[in-house]
C-alpha positions in Angstrom: 23.4 -7.3 -36.7 21.6 -5.2 -39.3 19.5 -8.1 -40.2 18.6 -8.6 -36.6 17.5 -5.0 -36.3 15.5 -5.2 -39.5 13.7 -8.3 -38.2 13.0 -6.5 -35.0 11.6 -3.4 -36.8 9.3 -5.8 -38.9 8.1 -7.4 -35.8 7.4 -4.1 -34.0 5.5 -2.8 -37.0 3.4 -5.9 -37.2 2.5 -5.8 -33.5 1.4 -2.2 -33.8 -0.6 -3.0 -36.8 -2.1 -6.4 -36.0 -2.2 -6.8 -32.1 -2.4 -3.4 -30.4 -5.7 -2.5 -32.2 -7.5 -5.5 -30.8 -6.3 -5.0 -27.2 -9.8 -4.5 -25.8 -11.3 -7.6 -27.5 -11.8 -11.0 -26.0 -8.9 -12.2 -28.0 -6.8 -10.8 -25.2 -7.3 -14.3 -23.5 -5.9 -17.6 -24.8 -8.4 -19.8 -26.7 -9.7 -22.5 -24.4 -10.3 -25.8 -26.3 -12.5 -26.8 -23.5 -14.9 -23.9 -23.7 -14.8 -23.6 -27.5 -15.9 -27.3 -27.6 -18.7 -26.6 -25.3 -20.0 -23.9 -27.6 -19.7 -26.2 -30.6 -21.9 -28.7 -28.7 -25.0 -26.5 -29.2 -27.2 -27.6 -32.2 -28.7 -25.0 -34.6 -32.4 -24.9 -33.5 -33.3 -24.7 -37.3 -31.1 -27.5 -38.4 -30.3 -29.8 -35.5 -27.9 -31.9 -37.5 -25.5 -28.9 -37.5 -23.9 -26.9 -34.7 -25.1 -23.4 -34.0 -21.7 -22.1 -33.7 -19.9 -23.7 -36.7 -16.8 -21.5 -36.2 -16.2 -23.2 -33.0 -16.4 -26.7 -34.4 -14.0 -25.5 -37.3 -11.6 -24.3 -34.6 -11.6 -27.7 -32.9 -11.0 -29.3 -36.2 -7.9 -27.3 -36.8 -6.2 -26.9 -33.4 -5.3 -30.4 -32.3 -1.6 -30.5 -31.5 0.9 -32.9 -33.0 0.9 -35.1 -30.0 -2.8 -35.7 -30.3 -4.2 -33.5 -27.5 -6.0 -30.1 -27.4 -4.7 -27.6 -25.1 -1.7 -25.4 -24.4 1.0 -26.4 -26.9 3.7 -25.9 -24.2 2.2 -27.7 -21.4 4.5 -29.6 -19.1 3.8 -33.3 -19.0 5.3 -33.4 -15.4 2.9 -30.8 -13.9 -0.5 -32.3 -13.1 -2.4 -29.0 -13.5 -1.3 -28.6 -17.1 -1.5 -32.3 -18.0 -5.0 -33.1 -16.6 -6.3 -29.8 -18.1 -5.3 -31.3 -21.5 -7.0 -34.6 -20.7 -10.2 -32.7 -19.9 -10.0 -30.5 -23.1 -9.0 -33.5 -25.3 -12.1 -35.5 -24.0 -14.6 -32.7 -24.7 -13.1 -32.0 -28.1 -13.5 -35.6 -29.0 -17.0 -35.8 -27.7 -18.0 -32.8 -29.9 -16.4 -34.3 -33.0 -18.1 -37.5 -32.5 -21.5 -35.6 -31.9 -21.1 -34.0 -35.4 -19.6 -37.0 -37.1 -16.4 -35.0 -38.0 -12.6 -35.5 -37.5 -12.5 -39.3 -37.1 -8.7 -39.2 -37.5 -8.4 -36.5 -34.9 -10.5 -38.6 -32.5 -8.1 -41.5 -33.1 -5.1 -39.4 -32.3 -6.7 -38.0 -29.2 -7.6 -41.5 -28.0 -4.0 -42.6 -28.6 -2.7 -39.6 -26.6 -4.8 -40.4 -23.6 -4.0 -44.1 -23.6 -0.1 -43.3 -23.8 -0.1 -40.4 -21.3 -2.9 -41.0 -18.8 -0.7 -43.0 -16.5 2.1 -40.3 -16.4 -0.8 -37.6 -15.7 -2.8 -39.5 -13.3 -0.8 -42.0 -11.3 1.6 -39.4 -9.9 -0.7 -38.4 -7.2 -0.3 -41.3 -4.7 0.2 -39.3 -1.5 -1.9 -36.2 -2.0 -5.5 -35.6 -3.1 -6.4 -34.1 -6.4 -7.2 -30.5 -6.6 -11.0 -29.7 -6.4 -11.3 -28.6 -10.0 -9.8 -31.8 -11.4 -12.1 -33.8 -9.0 -15.1 -32.1 -10.4 -14.3 -31.8 -14.1 -12.4 -35.0 -15.2 -14.9 -37.6 -13.9 -17.8 -35.6 -15.4 -16.0 -35.7 -18.8 -15.3 -39.4 -18.6 -18.9 -40.0 -17.8 -19.9 -37.8 -20.8 -17.5 -39.6 -23.0 -19.1 -43.0 -22.1 -22.5 -41.6 -22.6 -21.8 -40.9 -26.3 -20.1 -44.2 -26.8 -16.6 -42.7 -27.0 -14.3 -45.7 -26.1 -11.7 -44.1 -24.0 -9.2 -46.7 -22.9 -7.5 -45.7 -19.7 -4.5 -47.9 -18.7 -5.1 -50.3 -15.9 -2.6 -48.5 -13.9 -4.9 -45.4 -13.6 -7.8 -47.4 -12.3 -7.1 -46.5 -8.6 -6.8 -42.8 -9.5 -10.0 -42.7 -11.5 -11.9 -44.4 -8.6 -10.5 -42.0 -6.2 -11.5 -39.1 -8.3 -15.1 -40.4 -8.8 -15.4 -41.0 -5.0 -14.1 -37.6 -4.0 -16.4 -36.0 -6.6 -19.3 -37.8 -5.1 -18.4 -36.4 -1.7 -18.2 -32.9 -3.0 -21.6 -33.2 -4.7 -23.1 -34.4 -1.4 -21.5 -31.8 0.9 -21.4 -28.6 -1.1 -24.2 -26.3 -1.9 -24.6 -25.1 -5.6 -23.4 -21.7 -4.7 -21.5 -21.6 -1.5 -19.4 -18.5 -0.5 -16.9 -20.8 1.4 -15.9 -22.4 -1.9 -13.8 -20.6 -4.6 -15.6 -21.2 -7.9 -19.0 -22.4 -6.8 -20.3 -25.8 -7.8 -22.7 -24.3 -10.2 -19.9 -22.9 -12.3 -19.1 -26.5 -13.3 -22.7 -27.0 -14.5 -21.6 -28.7 -17.7 -20.0 -31.6 -15.8 -22.5 -32.1 -13.0 -24.5 -35.5 -13.4 -28.0 -35.4 -14.7 -29.1 -37.2 -11.4 -28.0 -34.1 -9.5 -31.5 -32.5 -10.3 -30.5 -28.9 -10.7 -33.7 -26.8 -11.2 -34.0 -24.2 -14.0 -34.7 -21.6 -11.3 -31.5 -22.4 -9.5 -29.6 -21.8 -12.8 -31.4 -18.7 -13.9 -31.2 -16.8 -10.7 -27.5 -17.0 -10.7 -27.1 -15.5 -14.2 -25.4 -12.2 -14.4 -26.3 -9.0 -16.3 -24.5 -10.4 -19.4 -26.6 -13.6 -19.2 -23.5 -15.7 -18.3 -23.1 -18.2 -15.5 -20.1 -16.8 -13.6 -18.6 -15.6 -16.8 -17.9 -19.2 -17.9 -18.6 -19.8 -21.5 -18.8 -23.7 -20.9 -21.1 -23.4 -17.8 -23.2 -20.8 -19.8 -23.5 -23.2 -22.7 -24.7 -25.9 -20.5 -27.2 -23.5 -18.8 -28.6 -22.7 -22.3 -28.8 -26.3 -23.4 -30.7 -27.0 -20.2 -32.9 -23.9 -20.0 -33.2 -22.4 -23.6 -32.9 -19.0 -21.8 -32.7 -16.1 -24.2 -30.1 -14.2 -22.2 -27.9 -17.0 -22.2 -28.2 -17.3 -26.0 -27.6 -13.6 -26.3 -24.3 -13.9 -24.3 -23.2 -17.0 -26.3 -24.0 -15.3 -29.7 -22.0 -12.2 -28.6 -19.2 -14.3 -27.4 -19.0 -16.4 -30.7 -19.2 -13.3 -32.9 -16.2 -11.8 -31.1 -14.0 -14.8 -30.6 -15.2 -18.1 -32.5 -12.6 -17.7 -35.3 -9.7 -17.5 -32.8 -11.1 -19.9 -30.2 -13.3 -19.2 -27.3 -11.6 -17.9 -24.0 -12.3 -19.4 -20.6 -13.6 -16.2 -19.3 -15.9 -13.6 -21.0 -16.5 -10.6 -20.9 -13.1 -9.2 -19.7 -12.7 -5.7 -18.4 -11.3 -3.7 -21.4 -9.0 -1.6 -19.1 -7.5 -4.9 -17.6 -6.6 -6.1 -21.3 -4.8 -2.8 -21.8 -3.1 -2.9 -18.4 -1.9 -6.4 -19.0 -0.5 -5.5 -22.4 1.6 -2.7 -21.0 2.6 -4.8 -18.2 3.9 -7.5 -20.5 5.8 -5.0 -22.6 7.5 -3.6 -19.6 8.3 -7.0 -18.2 9.7 -8.3 -21.4 11.9 -5.2 -22.0 10.1 -4.0 -25.1 8.9 -0.5 -24.0 11.5 1.3 -26.0 9.6 0.2 -29.1 6.1 1.3 -27.9 6.6 4.4 -25.9 3.8 6.3 -27.5 1.3 3.5 -27.3 2.2 2.8 -23.6 1.8 6.6 -22.7 -1.5 6.8 -24.5 -2.9 3.6 -22.7 -1.7 4.7 -19.3 -3.1 8.2 -19.6 -6.5 6.7 -20.4 -6.2 4.3 -17.5 -5.4 7.3 -15.2 -8.4 9.2 -16.3 -10.6 6.2 -15.6 -8.7 5.7 -12.3 -9.6 9.2 -11.0 -13.4 8.5 -11.2 -14.7 6.8 -8.1 -15.6 3.3 -8.6 -17.8 0.6 -7.0 -15.8 -2.0 -5.1 -16.7 -5.7 -4.9 -19.7 -6.4 -7.0 -19.8 -10.0 -5.8 -17.5 -12.3 -3.7 -16.9 -14.3 -7.0 -15.4 -11.3 -8.8 -12.9 -10.4 -6.2 -10.0 -12.1 -7.9 -10.4 -10.3 -11.2 -11.1 -7.0 -9.4 -8.1 -7.2 -7.0 -5.8 -8.3 -9.8 -6.7 -5.3 -11.9 -6.3 -2.8 -8.9 -2.9 -4.1 -8.1 -1.8 -3.9 -11.8 -3.2 -0.6 -12.2 -1.4 0.7 -9.1 1.9 -0.9 -10.1 1.9 0.5 -13.6 0.7 3.9 -12.9 3.1 4.5 -10.0 6.1 3.0 -11.9 5.4 5.6 -14.7 5.1 8.6 -12.4 1.4 8.9 -11.8 0.5 9.9 -8.2 -1.9 7.1 -7.1 -3.2 6.0 -3.6 -2.3 2.6 -2.2 -6.0 2.5 -1.0 -6.9 1.7 -4.6 -5.9 -1.9 -4.0 -5.6 -2.2 -0.2 -9.4 -1.9 0.2 -9.8 -5.8 0.6 -8.1 -5.7 4.0 -10.9 -3.7 5.5 -13.7 -5.9 3.7 -14.0 -8.7 6.2 -15.9 -11.0 3.9 -13.4 -10.6 1.1 -10.3 -10.8 3.3 -11.6 -14.1 4.8 -12.4 -15.4 1.4 -8.9 -14.7 0.1 -7.3 -16.2 3.3 -9.5 -19.4 3.0 -8.6 -19.9 -0.6 -5.2 -18.4 -0.8 -3.8 -21.1 -3.2 -6.3 -20.0 -5.7 -5.6 -16.4 -5.1 -1.8 -17.0 -5.4 -1.3 -14.9 -8.6 -3.4 -12.1 -7.0 -1.5 -12.3 -3.8 1.8 -12.2 -5.8 0.7 -9.0 -7.5 -0.4 -7.5 -4.2 3.0 -8.2 -2.9 4.8 -6.8 -6.1 2.8 -3.7 -5.7 3.9 -3.2 -2.1 7.5 -3.0 -3.5 6.7 0.5 -4.5 6.0 1.6 -1.0 6.8 5.3 -0.2 7.1 6.9 3.2 4.4 6.7 5.6 2.2 4.2 3.5 1.2 2.2 6.5 -1.7 0.6 4.7 0.7 -0.7 2.1 2.8 -2.2 4.9 -0.2 -4.2 6.1 -1.1 -5.7 2.8 2.7 -6.6 2.2 2.7 -8.5 5.5 -0.6 -10.2 4.7 0.3 -11.3 1.2 3.8 -12.3 2.2 2.4 -14.7 4.9 0.5 -16.8 2.4 3.0 -16.6 -0.4 5.7 -18.0 2.0 3.2 -21.0 2.7 3.0 -21.6 -1.0 6.8 -21.3 -1.5 7.4 -23.8 1.1 5.2 -26.3 -0.6 2.5 -25.9 2.1 -0.6 -26.0 -0.3 -3.4 -28.2 0.7 -4.2 -29.2 -2.8 -1.4 -30.6 -5.1 -1.5 -29.4 -8.7 -3.0 -25.9 -8.0 0.4 -24.2 -8.2 2.6 -25.0 -11.1 6.3 -25.3 -10.7 6.9 -22.3 -12.9 4.5 -20.2 -10.8 6.2 -21.3 -7.6 9.5 -20.1 -8.9 8.1 -16.8 -9.7 6.8 -16.6 -6.0 10.2 -17.7 -4.6 11.9 -15.2 -6.8 9.6 -12.4 -5.6 10.2 -13.2 -2.0 13.9 -13.9 -2.3 15.2 -11.0 -4.2 14.4 -7.4 -3.3 13.0 -5.2 -6.1 16.1 -2.9 -5.7 18.5 -5.8 -6.2 17.1 -6.9 -9.6 18.8 -6.0 -12.8 16.5 -5.2 -15.5 18.1 -7.2 -18.4 18.1 -10.4 -16.3 14.4 -9.7 -15.2 13.5 -9.6 -18.8 15.0 -12.9 -19.5 13.3 -14.5 -16.5 9.9 -13.2 -17.6 10.6 -14.7 -21.1 11.8 -18.1 -19.7 9.0 -18.7 -17.2 5.9 -20.0 -18.8 3.6 -18.9 -16.0 5.1 -15.5 -15.5 2.1 -13.6 -16.6 -0.8 -15.9 -15.3 -3.9 -14.1 -14.3 -6.2 -15.2 -11.4 -7.1 -18.8 -10.9 -10.2 -19.9 -12.5 -12.1 -23.2 -13.2 -8.9 -24.4 -14.7 -5.6 -23.5 -12.8 -5.3 -20.1 -14.5 -6.4 -17.9 -17.4 -3.5 -17.3 -19.7 -3.0 -14.1 -21.9 -2.4 -14.6 -25.6 -0.1 -11.8 -25.6 2.3 -13.8 -23.3 1.9 -16.8 -25.5 1.7 -15.0 -28.8 4.7 -16.0 -30.8 5.2 -12.6 -32.2 5.6 -10.9 -28.9 7.8 -13.8 -27.5 9.9 -13.6 -30.8 10.3 -9.9 -30.4 11.4 -10.1 -26.8 13.8 -12.9 -27.8 15.3 -11.1 -30.7 15.5 -7.9 -28.7 17.4 -9.7 -25.9 19.8 -11.6 -28.3 20.5 -8.2 -30.1 21.4 -6.6 -26.8 23.7 -9.5 -25.8 25.6 -9.1 -29.2 25.9 -5.3 -28.5 27.0 -5.8 -24.9 29.6 -8.3 -26.0 31.1 -5.9 -28.4 31.2 -3.1 -25.9 32.7 -5.5 -23.3 35.5 -6.0 -25.8 36.1 -2.3 -26.1 36.1 -1.8 -22.2 38.5 -4.8 -21.9 41.0 -3.4 -24.4 40.9 -0.1 -22.7 41.5 -1.7 -19.3 44.4 -3.5 -20.7 45.9 -0.6 -22.7 45.8 1.8 -19.6 47.4 -0.9 -17.5 44.5 -1.0 -14.9 43.9 -4.8 -15.5 47.6 -5.4 -14.7 48.3 -3.6 -11.6 49.4 -6.5 -9.7 47.2 -5.9 -6.6 43.6 -5.7 -5.7 40.6 -6.7 -7.6 40.4 -7.0 -11.3 36.7 -6.3 -12.0 36.5 -5.3 -15.7 34.0 -7.9 -16.4 31.9 -7.3 -13.3 31.9 -3.5 -13.9 30.7 -3.6 -17.4 28.1 -6.5 -16.7 26.6 -4.4 -13.9 26.3 -1.3 -16.1 24.8 -3.0 -19.1 22.3 -5.3 -17.2 21.0 -2.7 -14.7 19.1 -0.2 -16.8 16.8 -0.9 -19.7 16.8 2.7 -20.9 17.7 2.8 -24.6 20.9 4.7 -23.6 23.5 4.9 -26.2 26.7 2.8 -26.1 28.8 5.8 -24.9 26.9 5.8 -21.6 27.6 2.1 -20.8 31.2 2.1 -21.9 32.1 5.3 -20.0 30.3 4.3 -16.8 32.0 1.0 -16.9 35.4 2.6 -17.3 34.6 4.8 -14.4 33.7 1.8 -12.2 37.0 0.1 -13.1 39.0 3.2 -12.0 37.1 3.4 -8.8 37.8 -0.3 -7.8 41.4 -0.1 -8.8 42.0 3.3 -7.0 40.0 2.2 -3.8 42.2 -0.9 -3.5 45.3 1.3 -4.1 44.3 3.5 -1.2 43.3 0.5 1.0 46.3 -1.8 0.5 49.0 -0.7 -1.7 50.0 3.0 -1.6 51.9 4.6 1.3 50.4 7.6 3.0 52.8 9.9 0.9 51.8 8.1 -2.3 48.1 8.6 -1.5 48.6 12.4 -0.7 50.6 13.0 -3.9 47.9 11.2 -6.0 45.1 13.2 -4.4 47.0 16.5 -4.9 47.5 15.6 -8.5 43.8 15.0 -9.2 42.6 18.0 -7.3 45.1 20.1 -9.4 44.8 18.0 -12.3 48.6 17.7 -12.8 50.2 14.2 -12.9 53.8 15.4 -13.1 56.0 13.6 -10.7 53.8 10.6 -10.1 55.2 7.2 -10.3 53.6 3.8 -10.9 50.9 2.8 -10.0 49.7 6.3 -9.1 50.7 7.4 -12.5 48.9 4.7 -14.3 45.6 5.6 -12.3 45.9 9.3 -13.1 46.6 8.7 -17.0 43.7 6.4 -17.1 41.5 9.0 -15.3 42.8 11.7 -17.6 41.9 9.6 -20.6 38.4 8.9 -19.2 37.7 12.5 -18.3 38.9 13.8 -21.7 36.8 11.2 -23.5 33.7 11.9 -21.3 34.0 15.7 -21.8 34.4 15.5 -25.7 31.4 13.1 -26.1 29.3 15.3 -23.9 30.3 18.5 -25.7 29.8 17.0 -29.2 26.4 15.7 -28.2 25.0 18.6 -26.3 27.4 21.5 -26.4 27.8 21.1 -22.6 31.5 21.6 -21.3 31.6 19.4 -18.1 35.3 18.8 -18.0 35.7 21.1 -15.1 32.7 19.3 -13.3 34.3 16.0 -14.0 37.6 17.0 -12.5 36.0 18.4 -9.5 33.9 15.4 -8.7 36.9 13.0 -9.0 39.0 15.4 -6.9 36.3 15.3 -4.2 36.2 11.5 -4.3 40.0 11.0 -4.1 40.0 13.4 -1.2 37.3 11.2 0.7 39.5 8.2 0.0 42.5 9.9 1.5 40.6 10.9 4.6 39.5 7.3 5.2 43.0 6.0 4.7 44.3 8.4 7.4 41.5 7.3 9.7 42.4 3.6 9.2 46.1 4.1 9.7 45.7 6.3 12.7 43.3 4.0 14.4 40.8 6.9 14.9 37.1 6.5 15.2 35.2 9.5 14.0 31.4 9.9 14.9 29.0 7.9 12.7 27.7 11.2 11.1 31.2 12.4 10.2 32.1 9.0 9.0 28.8 8.9 6.8 29.5 12.5 5.4 32.8 11.1 4.1 31.7 7.7 3.3 28.9 8.6 1.0 31.4 10.4 -1.2 34.0 7.6 -1.1 31.5 5.0 -2.4 31.5 7.1 -5.6 28.0 6.4 -6.8 27.6 10.1 -7.7 30.6 9.7 -10.0 28.8 7.1 -12.0 25.3 8.7 -12.4 26.0 12.5 -12.7 28.3 12.4 -15.8 26.1 9.7 -17.4 23.1 11.8 -16.9 24.7 14.5 -19.1 24.9 11.9 -21.9 21.5 10.4 -21.3 19.7 13.7 -21.1 21.6 16.0 -23.6 18.9 18.7 -23.8 18.6 19.2 -20.1 20.5 22.3 -18.7 23.8 21.3 -16.9 22.8 23.1 -13.6 19.7 21.0 -13.5 21.7 17.8 -13.8 24.6 18.7 -11.7 23.7 21.1 -9.0 25.9 22.1 -6.1 25.0 20.9 -3.5 23.9 17.8 -5.0 20.1 17.1 -5.3 18.4 15.1 -2.7 18.0 12.0 -5.0 21.8 12.0 -5.5 22.5 12.4 -1.8 20.1 9.5 -1.0 21.8 7.3 -3.5 25.2 8.1 -2.0 24.1 7.3 1.6 22.2 4.2 0.7 25.0 2.7 -1.4 27.5 3.3 1.4 25.2 1.6 3.9 24.5 -1.3 1.6 28.3 -1.9 1.2 29.1 -1.5 5.0 26.5 -4.0 6.1 28.0 -6.7 4.0 31.7 -5.7 4.4 32.1 -5.1 8.1 33.8 -8.4 8.8 36.4 -8.0 6.1 37.0 -4.4 7.0 37.2 -5.1 10.8 40.1 -7.6 10.0 41.7 -4.8 7.8 41.4 -2.2 10.4 39.1 -0.2 8.4 36.2 1.9 9.5 32.6 0.8 8.9 29.3 2.3 9.8 28.1 -0.9 11.4 31.2 -1.1 13.6 31.2 2.6 14.5 27.4 2.3 15.6 28.5 -0.6 17.8 31.2 1.6 19.4 28.8 4.3 20.1 26.2 1.9 21.6 28.2 -0.4 24.0 24.9 -2.1 25.1 24.2 -3.3 21.5 25.6 -6.4 19.8 26.4 -6.8 16.3 22.9 -8.2 15.3 21.4 -4.9 16.9 23.7 -2.7 14.9 22.9 -4.5 11.6 19.2 -4.4 12.4 19.5 -0.7 13.0 21.2 -0.3 9.6 18.6 -2.3 7.9 15.9 -0.1 9.3 17.6 3.0 8.3 18.1 1.6 4.8 14.3 0.7 4.6 13.4 4.2 5.3 16.0 5.8 3.0 15.0 3.6 0.1 11.3 4.6 0.4 12.4 8.2 0.3 14.8 7.6 -2.7 11.9 5.7 -4.6 9.6 8.7 -4.1 12.1 10.8 -5.9 12.6 8.3 -8.7 8.9 7.8 -9.3 7.5 11.3 -8.6 8.9 14.6 -10.0 10.1 16.0 -6.6 13.4 17.3 -8.1 14.7 19.0 -11.3 16.3 15.8 -12.7 14.6 14.4 -15.9 13.4 10.7 -16.0 16.5 9.3 -17.7 18.6 10.6 -15.0 16.3 9.4 -12.2 16.4 6.0 -14.0 20.1 6.0 -14.0 20.1 6.7 -10.2 17.7 3.8 -9.7 19.9 1.6 -12.0 23.0 2.5 -9.9 21.2 1.6 -6.7 20.1 -1.7 -8.1 23.8 -2.6 -9.0 24.9 -1.9 -5.4 22.0 -3.7 -4.0 22.7 -6.7 -6.3 26.3 -6.9 -5.2 25.6 -6.4 -1.6 22.1 -7.8 -1.0 23.0 -11.0 1.0 26.6 -11.1 0.8 29.6 -9.3 -0.8 29.3 -10.6 -4.2 31.5 -8.0 -5.8 34.6 -9.5 -4.0 33.9 -13.0 -5.2 35.4 -14.2 -8.3 32.7 -16.8 -9.1 29.4 -15.7 -7.7 28.5 -13.5 -10.6 29.7 -15.7 -13.4 26.2 -17.6 -14.0 24.4 -14.1 -14.1 27.1 -12.8 -16.4 26.7 -15.7 -18.9 22.9 -15.3 -19.0 23.2 -11.6 -19.5 25.8 -11.5 -22.2 26.3 -15.0 -23.8 23.6 -17.6 -23.4 20.3 -17.0 -25.4 17.1 -17.3 -23.4 15.3 -20.6 -23.4 11.7 -19.6 -24.2 9.2 -22.5 -23.4 6.8 -21.3 -26.1 9.3 -21.9 -28.9 9.9 -25.5 -29.5 13.6 -26.4 -29.5 14.9 -27.6 -32.9 17.6 -30.2 -33.4 19.8 -29.3 -36.4 20.4 -31.9 -39.0 24.1 -33.3 -39.2 26.2 -30.8 -41.0 28.0 -31.7 -44.2 31.2 -29.9 -45.1 30.4 -26.8 -47.1 26.7 -27.1 -46.8 24.4 -24.0 -46.9 22.6 -22.8 -43.8 19.1 -24.5 -43.3 15.8 -22.7 -42.5 13.5 -24.6 -40.2 9.9 -23.6 -40.5 7.5 -24.2 -37.5 3.9 -23.0 -37.2 3.0 -20.5 -34.5 -0.4 -19.5 -33.1 -0.3 -16.5 -35.3 1.6 -17.5 -38.4 4.8 -19.2 -39.4 8.4 -18.7 -38.2 11.7 -19.5 -39.9 14.4 -20.5 -37.5 17.6 -20.1 -39.4 20.5 -22.3 -38.4 23.9 -21.4 -39.5 26.6 -24.2 -39.3 28.6 -23.8 -36.0 26.5 -20.9 -34.9 23.3 -20.7 -32.7 19.6 -20.3 -34.0 18.5 -17.0 -35.0 14.8 -16.5 -35.4 13.1 -14.6 -38.2 9.3 -14.2 -38.2 7.3 -14.1 -41.5 3.7 -13.0 -41.5 1.1 -15.6 -42.1 0.3 -13.5 -45.3 3.5 -14.9 -46.8 1.6 -18.1 -47.3 2.5 -21.9 -47.3 5.9 -23.5 -47.3 6.4 -23.6 -51.0 6.3 -19.7 -51.0 9.1 -19.7 -48.4 11.1 -22.1 -50.5 10.7 -19.7 -53.5 11.8 -16.8 -51.4 15.0 -18.5 -50.1 16.2 -20.4 -53.3 18.0 -17.4 -54.4 19.5 -16.7 -51.0 21.8 -19.7 -50.4 19.4 -21.1 -47.8 18.3 -24.8 -47.7 14.8 -25.1 -46.4 13.6 -28.0 -44.1 10.4 -28.6 -42.1 10.8 -29.0 -38.5 
C-alpha cells in the first residue's frame, strides 16, 4: 500500500507541475489528426517544396497508431462515429504525407488499415442514413485522395455505401445554402472538402471570418480559406494556432475560452474523485471564475456559438453552486427566452446532446422556488428521453458510451448516487466528458484522455478499494465478536452497511468515521428487527430502559447482546473523539441512542395495539426511529474536530438534520408500505390513505413524492449554502447519508434484498475499473518461481509501466517521459527483481 501511495503522490506532483500550469492553453483540447494535417498541407510561401508549418507535418509523422490509422487511440470499431472519423483523419494524413513525399511506410500502413476495416465501418448502415457530417466530409476526402493519385482501395462490399454517401452529399450541396441558420454547423465550415466545382467566391468566405481570422473557429476550414484566398487575417490565425499547438497537434477548435478550460479541469477532477489532492488549486480556479461570473456578460454572440456558450454556462453554474457559491439559474436558463436559440437547439437536439445533458445535470441542483430551472429541466429531459429511446434521426451522432451517460442521468436521481461508484463510471465511460458536438461527433478534452490523469484516478480508486476491504474485515470481525451477526433473526447486513458508508462520501474522512458509522448502521438494523419481530413488549421496554439509563444489568439475550455491542460502540466513539479533539461526547451519544430506542418502543406499541396516530404524530416519532441522525451527528464530531460541539450537535437539532430525518423516513416508507402493511406496522403512505378515504394508493404515493421533492430542495439548499452553523464536512456527511437511503429506497427496497446490491459492492470494493484509455495487457504464461514482469506501453504523455505480479492483478506505475527510453527502464529494474517486457 505504501508503494501505491508513493506512486499517487508522484502523479499528483507531476500533474501540478506539468498539466495545471497550461490549463488556459489550446492544449486543453485533444489533438485532431484531421486538422493538424490540414495545416501541414499549406506550403511555405518562400520555399514551396516545404510546408509552412513543419511542426504539424512532424506530428503526423510521429502519431500514427499501431493499427495504421490516425485518430483517437481508443476508438470503438463498432461505433460508426468513431470509426468513420478515423477514416477521414487517416485519408487526410496520407494525403499530406504524399504531398510532401514523406512517410511512405506510414502511407502503406494507412492504406492497409482502410482496406481491412472499411467494410466494418461503412457497411453497417444499411437501414439508416449516414449522419450529415460523415456525408459531407468522407466523400470529399476520397475525392481529394484520388486527385493526388493516392490509390485507396475500398472493398467491393463498401461500393453501395460510398455511392449513397456521394449521392447524399450532392443533394446537400444542391439544397443547402453556404451559411444556413437552419443547419447546425453551416456548410461553409466544411470548406476544405467542398468540391472545386462548387464555385465559392472569395467574398463569401471572407465575410464569414470572425475577429480572430478563423472560419467558424475550425482550423481545417480556415486552412482551406487561406489556401483559397491568401487572406492575412487567416494567416495570422493559423500562425498563432501553430505557435501554440503544433508540437502537441492542432485541436479541432480554436480559440477556446480560457475560463472554459479551467472549469472543465475542475469538473474532471471532481468527477474522477481527485479533488482531495487539488483542493487549493480548485479553490483558486473557482474563486477566479466567480469573480468573472459576477461581471455582466453579453449573451449569444452568434447562433453558431450557442453550444459552446451554453455548455460553459451550465458547467459554471453546476461547479459554483456545488462548491457553495450563490449563483442564479438565469446564468444558463437564458436560452429558453431567446426564441431563435431555443428553436435552434430543438431542431438540432442530437448535436446538442452533450449540452442538453449538462443543462439537465445543472437542474439537479434546483433549490426552492427556482421555477426557471424547472422549465429547463422539463425542456432538456424531453429531448434526452428521445435520444435514450434511440429516437435520433441520424445514426452515428450519439455514441453508445454517450447514450449510456444519458440513460444513467435520466434513470438515477442525483440523491441516489454514491460518490465512489460515480467516480468509477466516469473513468470507465470514454465519452463521459465530451463537450459539444462539432464538425466531428465531439470535441474531446486531453485532460480526460491524458494518461496521467486517468492513471491517477485509477490508482486512487484501487487504493481506496484496498483500504475499504481492510476496514470491512475489521467491521466483520467486530460484528462476529459482539454476536450481532449471529442473532438468529432478522437481517444480517454487515456487508451492506459498510459498503454504503464507504461508497457514499468522497470526503477524505479517516478510517474511524467509516468503521464507526458502519458499526452504528449494523446495530440499528439488528435492533430495529428485534423491535419489529423478535422481542416481547416486556423485552423491548427493559432494553429501552437499559439504554436510557445506560445500565444493562438484568438483560438477557438477545437484548443483552445488543446493549453490550452498543456500549462497546459508544465507548469507542467517545474515546476516539476525545483523543482527536478533546470533546467529551459520551453523554451525547447515550442520549441520542436512548431517544432512538424510545421511538422504536413507541412504534412497537402502536403496531401491537393496532392504533393509528395522526400522520404528524407518526412523522415526529418516525423521523427519529429511522436513526439517520445517529449516523451523521457523531461522525460529524470526528470529521470536524476543531468545530465546537454545540455547533455540531445542537438541541433541538439543526434544520438540515431534521430535514434529513424526515426525508429518510419518507423514502423508507414509500418503498416499504406493502411489506409493513402485511406485518401490521404503521407507515406514512398508509396513514395518509386512512386520513384521506377518497384517495387511492397512487394518490398517497404521489403526495409523498411531491412532499419529498420539496423537502429535498430545502435540504440541498442547506447543504450547498451556509444557512446553518454546520461546517462543510458535516453538511457533506448529511448529504452522503441521504444518498445512502435514497440509493437503498429509490425504486425498490434494495436494503432488504440479499442480491440486488452485490454487483455494486463488487465494483466498489473488489473489481478494479476497466478504463478504455488504458489498453488491456495479456500476461505471458507464468513459470514456477518466475519474477514479476514489467509491461511498458506508450501513453500520450510518456510511458507507463504496468507491473504484473504472478497470481495478482495489474498495478500501474507511471514514469515521466524524462526517464527516457526502454533501456533506461531495464537498467532501473535489473536490481529490483523485475523482468521487463514490451507490451
